[in-house]
Steps between C-alpha positions, in 0.01 A plus 500: 500500500471504877801573723488358850747465783460124526831331494697822490749552774443847633817693546522734796852648511434669835382189679816299420753771598670445829610811684790453736432754776821436692741551210784751519357694205201617702718674758555797272319816596222633290504843662445815293804697395531869436757643261555876493614643163822690462308823445304457818822427691654815364198705609521357851861616525417862426458662843663832417194599303276508804761693701546756222123528462445562875777761498336681209159492669649647815662779301173578320313513837757742641472720188121505518503584875746779452314640196794462261330235282380645170279309253588530134155537346632444143657167605183388674291585187745314272487189720123512511477522124736202464287300737165571342615474142626143531 
């Protein structure tokens, strides 16, 4: 059995579609949109953390300069062990 295209009306769905370029539906914008999650919005609102951190750094600098800053060797060793064990 031989199949040929003689006498068969070829269907091209794309050729027969008419696109109305001036319609009101095409006026909608296809711009990208960004949505920030609730967690990210909460993190943006936290500005006291940076102020507290800067204040702590200034205090540590002052303690180091005056010679009052003491390092707890046991605490450093414990933190190092925690870091390298996991």
